[in-house]
N, C-alpha and C positions, 0 to 999 in steps of 0.2 A: 159475482165477479170478484176477483181479488187482485191486487198489485203485488207482483213479486217483491220482497224486500230487497235492500241493497246487496246484502251477502249472496242472496240467489242470483241476482243479475250478475254480480262479479264472477261467480263461479261458472256461470254460463258463457261469459264473455272470455274467459281463460279457456274453456273448452273450444270455442269457435277459433281462437288462435291456434291451438293445438291441432284442431281439424285442418286449418289451412296449412299447417306445417307437416301435415301428412301423419300424424301420430294416432289417428282415430282406429287403424287397422281396416282390412278389406272387408269386414263384416258389419261395419258401422252403418247403422240405417237412416234412411231419409227421415223417418219419425223422430230420430235423436237430432238430426240436423234442425228439423224444424221446432223442435221444443227449445233447442239451445237458443236459436234466434228470437224466438218468441220471449223467452226468459231474459236473455241479454238486452232486449230492447225495452224490457219494462212493461210489456204489453199485459193488460188484465187477463187472466185465466179463469175459465168457468170452474164449476164444481166438478164436471166431468173430467177436466184436465187435472185437477188437484187429485181426484181418485186414481186417475192413470199414473200420476207421479208417485202416490203412495204405494201402489201396486208394484211399479217398478223397483223402488227403493228395498221394499220387503223380498222381492224376488233376489235382488242383487247385493244384498247385505254380505254375503260371504266373499264377495269380490274384493272387499276391503283387506282381506287376508292374503291376497294374491301378490306376487313379485311385481314391483313397478307401481304399486298403487300409492305408496307413501313418498312424499317429497325427500330427495335425498337417497332414495333406494336405487338398485340396479334396475334399469329399463324405465325409469319414471319419465313421464307419465305412460303407463300401460294403456292399452285400448279400453281396458275396463275403466280406469281412472277417467279417461277423456269423456266416455259415456256417462259415468257418474256425475261429472261436472256438468255435462250437457243437460242433465235433468235438474241442475240446480245444486248439486254436490250436498255436502252435509247440512248447510242452511236450507236447501230444498227439501230435504227429507224432514227436518224438524217443523218446517212452515207447512208442509202437506199434512203431517201428523196433527198439527195445532189447528189447522183450518177445518180439518175433518174429524175433530175430537168427537168420538161417538159417545 
């Protein structure tokens, strides 16, 4: 078990605010909501969850190039950005990779 670092918690908290504001989009999943709550609350996560996080970030790396992903850009935050932060954002990506360093 591992405790999400502060930056991961902050990204997930931001995502929860965006979800409440209706910015997650119609295809946002319950899994994303659950993950955001878990990380925002600082709940310990298992190696299995870290593995899922790493897989999510690897699958969605290209989303960072889409409109609305970057603060200040048109359409910010895009549903993709909301989802990215729900999984811990850039800090979550770094954390999952470091925890699972092969």
